[in-house]
C-alpha positions in Angstrom: -29.1 50.1 -4.6 -27.5 47.7 -2.3 -24.0 46.8 -3.2 -22.3 43.6 -2.3 -18.5 42.4 -2.5 -18.5 38.5 -2.6 -15.1 36.8 -1.5 -13.7 33.5 -2.9 -15.5 31.3 -0.3 -19.0 32.4 -1.5 -18.3 32.0 -5.0 -16.8 28.6 -4.5 -19.7 27.3 -2.4 -22.5 28.8 -4.8 -24.0 31.0 -2.0 -23.8 34.3 -3.9 -26.2 33.3 -6.7 -28.6 32.1 -4.0 -28.5 35.4 -2.3 -29.4 37.5 -5.4 -32.5 35.6 -5.7 -33.7 36.8 -2.1 -36.0 40.0 -2.1 -33.6 42.1 0.0 -30.8 41.6 -2.7 -32.7 41.5 -5.8 -31.4 44.0 -8.4 -28.3 44.7 -6.2 -24.8 45.5 -7.5 -22.3 42.7 -7.3 -18.8 44.1 -7.1 -16.4 41.4 -8.1 -12.8 42.0 -7.0 -10.1 41.2 -9.4 -8.2 39.6 -6.5 -11.0 37.1 -6.5 -10.9 36.3 -10.1 -7.1 35.9 -10.0 -7.5 33.4 -7.2 -10.1 31.5 -9.0 -8.1 31.2 -12.0 -4.9 30.1 -10.3 -7.0 27.4 -8.6 -8.4 26.3 -12.1 -5.1 26.3 -13.6 -3.8 23.9 -10.7 -6.6 21.7 -11.7 -8.5 22.3 -8.4 -12.3 21.6 -8.6 -12.9 24.7 -6.3 -11.4 27.0 -9.0 -13.7 25.5 -11.8 -16.6 25.7 -9.3 -15.9 29.4 -8.5 -15.6 30.4 -12.3 -18.7 28.7 -13.1 -20.4 30.6 -10.5 -18.9 33.9 -11.9 -20.4 32.9 -15.3 -23.9 32.5 -13.6 -23.6 36.0 -12.3 -22.7 37.4 -15.7 -25.8 35.7 -17.1 -27.9 37.2 -14.4 -26.5 40.5 -15.4 -27.3 40.1 -19.1 -31.0 39.2 -18.2 -31.0 42.5 -16.2 -31.5 41.0 -12.9 -28.6 42.5 -11.3 -25.7 45.0 -12.0 -22.2 43.5 -12.2 -18.7 45.4 -12.0 -15.2 44.1 -11.6 -13.3 46.4 -9.2 -9.7 46.8 -7.9 -6.5 45.7 -9.7 -5.2 42.2 -10.4 -2.5 41.1 -7.8 1.0 40.3 -9.1 2.4 36.7 -8.6 0.6 33.8 -7.1 0.9 34.7 -3.5 -2.6 34.8 -2.2 -1.9 35.4 1.5 -3.1 38.9 1.4 -6.3 38.3 -0.4 -8.6 38.5 2.4 -7.3 42.0 3.5 -7.4 43.3 0.0 -11.1 42.2 -0.6 -12.0 44.0 2.9 -10.3 47.1 1.8 -12.3 47.2 -1.5 -15.5 46.4 0.3 -14.8 49.4 2.6 -13.7 51.9 -0.1 -17.0 50.9 -2.2 -19.2 51.2 0.9 -20.5 47.8 0.0 -21.5 44.7 2.1 -18.9 42.0 2.3 -20.3 38.7 1.6 -18.4 35.7 2.9 -18.9 32.2 4.4 -15.3 32.3 6.0 -15.9 32.8 9.9 -12.3 34.3 10.2 -12.6 36.6 7.3 -16.2 37.8 8.8 -14.8 38.4 12.3 -11.9 40.4 11.1 -14.0 42.6 8.8 -16.4 43.5 11.6 -13.6 44.3 13.9 -12.2 46.8 11.2 -15.8 48.3 10.8 -16.6 46.6 7.5 -20.5 45.7 6.9 -20.5 42.0 6.7 -23.0 39.5 5.7 -21.7 36.0 7.1 -23.2 33.1 5.3 -21.9 30.5 7.8 -22.9 26.9 8.7 -23.7 24.0 6.5 -27.1 24.0 4.6 -28.8 21.1 3.2 -29.0 20.9 -0.5 -30.2 18.5 -3.3 -28.6 15.2 -3.4 -26.1 15.2 -6.4 -27.0 13.6 -9.5 -24.1 10.9 -9.1 -26.5 9.1 -6.7 -28.9 8.5 -9.5 -26.4 5.8 -10.9 -26.8 3.9 -7.6 -29.3 1.2 -6.6 -29.2 -1.1 -3.3 -26.7 -3.5 -5.0 -24.3 -1.1 -6.4 -20.8 -1.1 -4.9 -19.2 1.4 -7.2 -19.9 3.7 -10.2 -17.5 4.6 -12.9 -17.9 7.5 -15.2 -15.4 8.8 -17.9 -15.5 11.2 -20.9 -16.5 9.2 -24.0 -17.2 5.9 -22.2 -20.6 4.6 -21.2 -21.4 4.7 -17.5 -20.2 1.4 -15.7 -21.2 0.1 -12.3 -20.0 -2.8 -10.0 -22.7 -4.6 -8.4 -22.8 -7.4 -5.8 -20.7 -8.1 -2.6 -17.0 -9.0 -2.3 -16.6 -12.3 -3.9 -19.4 -11.9 -6.1 -19.1 -8.8 -8.2 -20.2 -8.0 -11.7 -19.2 -5.1 -13.8 -22.2 -3.8 -15.6 -22.8 -1.1 -18.3 -25.5 1.3 -17.1 -26.0 3.0 -20.4 -25.1 2.5 -24.3 -24.7 6.2 -24.4 -21.1 7.6 -23.5 -20.7 10.2 -21.0 -19.5 13.6 -22.1 -17.1 16.0 -20.4 -19.9 18.8 -19.9 -22.0 16.3 -18.2 -19.3 15.0 -15.9 -18.1 18.4 -15.1 -21.8 19.3 -14.1 -21.9 16.3 -11.9 -18.5 17.2 -10.3 -19.8 20.6 -9.5 -22.9 19.2 -8.0 -20.8 17.0 -5.7 -18.5 20.0 -4.6 -21.3 22.1 -3.8 -23.3 19.4 -1.9 -20.1 18.4 0.0 -19.7 22.0 1.3 -23.2 22.2 2.4 -23.9 18.8 3.8 -22.9 18.5 7.5 -22.0 14.7 6.9 -19.7 15.5 3.8 -16.5 17.0 3.3 -13.6 17.5 0.7 -10.7 15.3 1.8 -8.2 15.9 -0.8 -7.8 18.8 -3.5 -4.9 18.5 -5.6 -4.0 19.3 -9.1 -5.9 17.5 -11.3 -7.7 15.3 -8.5 -10.3 15.9 -5.9 -11.5 13.3 -3.2 -14.8 13.9 -1.6 -16.3 11.9 1.4 -20.1 12.2 0.9 -21.7 10.3 3.8 -20.7 6.8 3.2 -19.7 7.2 -0.4 -16.2 8.1 -1.3 -15.8 9.9 -4.6 -12.7 10.7 -6.6 -12.9 13.1 -9.3 -9.9 13.5 -11.7 -9.2 15.6 -14.8 -6.4 16.4 -17.2 -3.5 16.5 -17.0 -3.5 14.1 -14.1 -5.7 11.7 -16.1 -6.4 11.4 -19.7 -10.0 12.5 -19.5 -12.6 13.7 -17.1 -13.5 10.8 -14.8 -15.7 10.3 -11.5 -15.4 7.0 -9.4 -18.0 6.7 -6.5 -17.4 4.0 -4.1 -19.7 3.0 -1.2 -19.8 0.0 1.1 -22.6 -2.5 0.5 -22.0 -5.1 3.3 -22.3 -4.2 6.9 -21.0 -7.1 8.9 -20.0 -8.1 12.4 -17.1 -10.2 13.3 -19.6 -13.0 14.1 -20.5 -13.1 10.3 -16.9 -14.4 9.7 -17.6 -17.4 11.6 -14.0 -17.4 13.5 -13.0 -20.4 15.2 -13.0 -20.0 19.1 -9.2 -20.0 19.2 -8.9 -17.1 16.6 -11.5 -15.0 18.4 -9.5 -15.6 21.6 -6.4 -14.5 20.1 -7.9 -11.3 18.6 -9.5 -10.3 21.9 -6.6 -11.3 24.4 -3.3 -11.5 22.5 -3.1 -10.0 19.1 -2.1 -6.2 19.4 -0.4 -5.8 16.2 -2.5 -7.0 13.4 -2.2 -6.6 9.6 -5.4 -7.1 7.6 -4.3 -7.8 4.2 -5.6 -8.6 0.8 -6.1 -7.5 -3.1 -8.1 -4.2 -3.6 -11.8 -4.8 -3.3 -11.4 -8.1 -1.3 -13.2 -6.8 1.8 -10.2 -5.7 4.0 -11.8 -2.6 5.1 -15.1 -4.4 6.1 -13.4 -6.9 8.3 -11.3 -3.9 10.0 -14.7 -2.2 10.7 -16.0 -5.5 12.0 -12.9 -5.5 14.2 -13.3 -2.2 15.4 -16.9 -2.7 16.5 -15.8 -5.9 18.2 -13.2 -3.9 20.3 -15.7 -1.3 21.1 -18.2 -3.8 22.3 -15.5 -5.3 24.5 -15.2 -1.8 26.3 -12.1 -0.7 24.5 -11.6 2.9 23.4 -11.1 2.6 19.7 -9.9 5.3 17.1 -9.2 5.3 13.5 -6.5 7.0 11.1 -7.7 7.2 7.7 -7.0 9.2 4.4 -9.6 9.4 3.3 -12.0 8.7 6.2 -14.3 6.2 4.8 -14.7 3.5 7.3 -18.3 3.0 8.4 -18.0 2.8 12.2 -20.3 3.9 15.1 -20.2 7.2 16.4 -18.3 6.2 19.7 -15.4 5.5 17.4 -13.6 8.9 16.5 -12.1 8.8 12.9 -9.0 11.0 12.4 -7.4 12.4 9.2 -3.8 13.3 8.7 -3.3 16.4 10.8 -2.0 19.2 8.5 -1.6 16.5 5.9 0.9 14.2 8.0 -0.1 11.0 9.9 2.7 11.3 12.2 1.1 14.4 13.7 -2.1 12.6 14.0 -0.2 9.6 15.8 1.1 12.3 18.2 -2.4 13.5 19.2 -3.6 9.7 19.5 -0.9 8.9 22.0 -2.1 11.8 24.2 -5.6 10.4 23.7 -4.5 6.8 24.7 -6.7 4.6 22.8 -6.7 0.8 23.3 -7.0 0.1 19.4 -6.2 2.2 16.5 -7.4 1.3 13.0 -4.9 2.5 10.5 -6.5 2.4 7.0 -4.3 2.3 5.0 -0.6 1.3 5.6 0.9 1.5 2.3 4.0 3.9 2.0 7.2 3.6 4.1 6.2 6.5 6.5 3.0 4.6 7.1 4.6 1.5 8.3 7.1 3.6 10.4 4.3 5.4 12.3 2.4 2.0 12.7 5.4 0.7 14.3 5.9 3.7 16.5 2.4 3.5 17.8 2.6 -0.3 18.3 5.9 -0.1 20.1 4.5 2.7 22.3 1.9 0.2 23.4 -1.2 1.1 21.5 -3.0 -2.0 20.0 -2.8 -1.6 16.2 -4.8 -2.9 13.3 -3.4 -1.9 9.9 -5.1 -2.4 6.5 -2.6 -3.1 3.7 -2.6 -4.4 0.2 -1.1 -7.7 -0.5 -1.5 -10.3 -3.2 -0.5 -13.0 -0.7 -0.5 -13.4 3.1 3.4 -13.5 3.4 3.6 -10.3 1.1 2.0 -8.3 4.1 5.0 -9.5 6.3 7.6 -8.8 3.4 6.2 -5.2 3.3 7.6 -4.5 6.6 11.3 -5.8 5.7 13.7 -2.7 5.3 10.9 -0.5 6.8 11.0 -1.9 10.3 14.1 -3.4 11.9 14.0 -7.2 11.4 14.2 -8.2 15.0 11.3 -5.9 15.8 8.9 -7.1 13.3 7.1 -9.7 15.5 6.8 -7.1 18.3 5.0 -4.8 15.6 3.1 -7.4 14.0 2.0 -10.5 15.6 -0.9 -11.6 13.5 -1.7 -11.4 9.7 -5.3 -11.9 8.6 -5.5 -12.3 4.8 -8.9 -11.6 3.2 -9.9 -12.7 -0.3 -13.5 -12.4 -1.7 -14.9 -11.1 1.6 -13.7 -14.3 3.6 -10.7 -15.0 5.7 -8.4 -17.3 3.7 -5.3 -17.4 5.8 -4.2 -16.4 9.3 -0.2 -16.2 10.3 1.3 -15.6 13.5 4.9 -14.4 14.1 7.3 -15.7 16.6 11.0 -14.8 17.0 13.7 -17.4 18.0 17.4 -18.2 17.5 18.0 -21.4 15.5 19.8 -22.8 12.5 17.5 -22.0 9.5 16.2 -25.1 7.7 18.8 -26.3 5.3 21.8 -25.2 7.1 23.8 -27.8 8.8 26.5 -26.3 11.0 25.5 -25.2 14.5 27.7 -22.1 14.1 25.1 -20.9 11.5 22.4 -20.2 14.1 20.9 -16.8 14.0 17.7 -14.9 14.9 14.9 -16.3 12.9 11.3 -14.9 12.5 8.9 -18.0 12.1 5.6 -17.4 10.2 3.2 -19.9 11.3 -0.2 -21.1 10.1 -2.5 -20.1 12.9 -4.7 -23.1 13.0 -2.1 -25.8 12.7 1.1 -24.0 14.1 3.2 -25.3 11.2 6.0 -23.1 10.2 5.4 -22.2 6.7 8.3 -19.4 6.3 11.7 -18.4 7.9 12.8 -15.0 7.6 16.6 -14.4 8.5 19.5 -12.5 7.1 22.6 -14.1 5.6 25.4 -11.8 4.6 23.8 -8.7 3.5 20.6 -10.3 2.2 17.2 -10.8 4.0 16.0 -14.4 3.2 12.4 -15.2 3.2 12.5 -19.0 2.9 9.4 -21.2 2.4 9.4 -24.2 4.6 7.7 -27.4 3.4 7.1 -30.4 5.7 10.0 -33.0 5.5 8.0 -35.5 3.8 6.7 -33.2 1.3 10.1 -31.9 0.6 11.5 -35.3 0.0 8.5 -36.3 -2.3 9.1 -32.9 -4.2 12.7 -33.5 -4.6 12.0 -36.9 -6.0 9.5 -35.7 -8.4 11.9 -33.0 -9.7 14.7 -35.7 -9.8 12.7 -37.8 -12.2 11.5 -34.8 -14.4 15.2 -33.6 -14.7 16.2 -37.2 -15.6 13.7 -37.5 -18.2 14.6 -34.1 -19.9 18.4 -34.9 -19.7 17.9 -38.2 -21.2 15.8 -36.7 -24.1 18.8 -34.6 -24.8 21.4 -37.4 -24.5 19.6 -40.7 -24.7 22.7 -42.9 -25.0 24.5 -41.2 -22.0 24.5 -43.0 -18.7 23.9 -40.4 -16.1 23.0 -40.0 -12.3 20.6 -37.1 -11.1 20.7 -35.9 -7.5 18.1 -33.0 -6.4 17.9 -31.2 -3.1 15.5 -28.3 -3.0 16.3 -25.8 -5.9 19.7 -27.2 -6.7 20.6 -30.4 -8.9 23.7 -32.1 -9.9 23.8 -34.1 -13.1 26.7 -36.8 -13.2 27.2 -37.8 -17.0 29.8 -39.5 -19.0 32.4 -36.9 -19.8 31.8 -37.0 -23.7 28.2 -36.0 -23.3 28.9 -32.8 -21.1 29.0 -30.4 -24.1 25.7 -31.7 -25.5 23.7 -31.2 -22.2 25.5 -27.7 -21.5 24.8 -26.3 -25.0 26.8 -23.5 -26.7 27.5 -20.7 -24.2 25.3 -22.7 -21.7 22.1 -22.0 -23.7 20.7 -25.5 -23.2 21.4 -25.9 -19.5 20.1 -22.3 -19.0 16.9 -23.1 -20.6 16.6 -26.0 -18.6 17.1 -24.1 -15.4 14.4 -21.6 -16.4 12.1 -24.3 -17.2 12.4 -26.2 -14.0 13.2 -23.4 -11.8 16.2 -24.9 -10.2 20.1 -24.3 -10.4 21.6 -27.3 -12.3 25.3 -28.3 -12.2 26.6 -30.8 -14.7 29.8 -32.7 -13.8 31.8 -35.6 -15.1 30.7 -39.0 -13.9 34.5 -39.9 -13.8 35.0 -37.1 -11.0 32.2 -38.7 -9.0 33.7 -42.1 -9.2 37.1 -41.0 -8.5 36.5 -38.6 -5.7 38.6 -39.1 -2.6 37.2 -39.2 1.1 35.3 -36.0 2.0 36.6 -33.7 4.4 33.8 -32.2 6.5 34.4 -28.6 7.3 32.8 -26.0 9.4 31.6 -22.7 7.5 31.5 -19.7 9.4 31.1 -15.9 8.7 33.4 -13.7 10.3 34.1 -10.1 9.6 34.5 -9.6 6.0 35.3 -13.2 5.4 34.0 -16.7 5.0 35.9 -19.0 6.8 36.3 -22.9 6.0 37.6 -25.1 8.8 38.8 -28.6 7.7 40.9 -28.6 10.9 44.7 -28.3 11.9 45.5 -31.8 10.7 45.3 -30.6 7.2 47.6 -27.5 7.7 49.9 -26.8 4.9 47.9 -29.1 2.5 46.1 -28.1 -0.8 42.3 -29.0 -0.5 39.8 -28.8 -3.3 36.6 -27.4 -2.1 33.3 -28.8 -3.5 29.5 -27.4 -3.3 27.0 -30.3 -3.9 29.7 -32.3 -5.9 30.8 -29.4 -7.9 34.2 -28.1 -7.8 34.2 -24.7 -6.7 38.0 -23.7 -5.9 41.4 -24.8 -4.3 42.8 -23.5 -1.3 45.8 -23.9 1.1 45.0 -24.7 4.7 46.5 -22.3 7.3 48.4 -23.2 10.5 45.2 -22.7 12.3 43.4 -25.1 10.1 41.4 -22.6 8.1 40.9 -21.3 4.5 39.9 -17.7 4.4 37.6 -16.3 1.5 36.7 -12.7 1.1 32.9 -12.3 1.2 32.9 -9.7 -1.4 34.8 -12.0 -3.9 32.8 -14.2 -6.3 33.9 -17.3 -4.6 32.7 -15.8 -1.2 29.3 -14.8 -2.6 29.0 -18.3 -4.1 29.9 -19.9 -0.7 27.4 -17.6 1.1 24.6 -18.6 -1.6 25.6 -22.2 -1.0 25.2 -22.0 2.8 21.9 -20.2 2.4 20.5 -22.8 0.3 21.6 -25.7 2.6 24.0 -27.0 -0.1 26.7 -29.6 1.0 30.3 -28.0 1.2 33.1 -30.3 1.8 36.8 -30.7 0.7 39.0 -33.4 -1.0 42.8 -33.7 -0.8 44.3 -32.9 -4.0 
């Protein structure tokens, strides 16, 4: 009677139960090593689907033995600990001692066993199998299928921008059915040439099966067994997006650091695929970096996964390959942004896919991960996708200027301007002030004045509602407001412990300063002062003519502090102090800072 010793690989991929149905091996003795059992048990305890699949295969062998179709025996001794590096050696030795045929689908195991004189049956190569049952839930309009224990099966149907979540059945899924589907998926992935297991971790497995990406989760990682299968339903070209000739020209000739941003399911990867094919048709060498590899691109575009689990190593290989463009799907963690930046600065054209709820958020994700001054060199174009369409395009430029809202020329600094592509209008300025990085929205001047006036009227009505008999004047500039009111009404507007004014600030979204009207009417001549950052200090410079005098410093009409002017005509304030921080914030927000003789 022929005896066989299966190793872990053939139990996991289901080959051994197929083998014993063949005439040559019908009725054979199957000798299962305790080493194999221990390894499968360890994998299952770690929540890996391969461990569950291998144990299910052992169960099927046991059923075959109970039906009298084979003889089954467990041999050897269980290894100590969880170090399985010597498992293949132990299994080979047990096959040799038993005079049995070693059955494996591991090529290295087969070659080593033959070199040692062990008889081997190598079941190598992929083999076609029956399509797994998960595909029965799909039709031509299905984008994704969602199966969970104790929940009816659900599916998303339609296209980006027109998606409907539908219940496929009223009957809830059960754990046994989901486990069976997971086993089918794993077996098919190991046999199909166009499928592979992308990730296998404790409680989670990701499989790429043709153009379908499948995530399998189980306790303890998730609160129940779950399978989510996603596939693209729209294959589009760049022409389908109806880009303007100007934008098309930029993407072809000037854009070499592109971020494709948008919320989940918006169609970011679909646009990235179209852009990859566009570059390929223009005669460029295009590669991708993906985890998992699920972009649907033509065969000329090679798709790379993390090499040994590390995208940095993949980048090292790509720099040797020297592509013209690389699609990085997706750029999410700090290390991803660092690798993306490194490749871009090395001269590779980069297209990164990243999640963002607004177009500017894609740029903000670079802050702190890439040196601020390098951002426009790393990313020069942002394409924001929503509901399958291009909603916004930005381009980034680097300049040195006084940021909007600051008055003094000495406050000029490096500024990144984020501009709307079609109009060229600056929508955001990004710069550093003190230790903070400021992302400041920029409104057109006419719109700013109109908004300030609308806010002034709104604040005036709210204040009059609280103190209807008071005479008051209201000034608003941006997010700051000053209310000048008769002295006796100040406590009423501020409220106990500042509650009333605090509630008003939250409601209107602005900082409100309440000052006595008498102070406004009695103020002396304003002393204009330069405000500088120097070392650890904020320096106010009223001038040498005020040396030795005590000057009151005001911010937007509100008294801040008093200081004595030095012989150099300066008042020094430590940046780390409360007053220093207040002054820095005032400069950053464009507030008016001046002095008055006391």
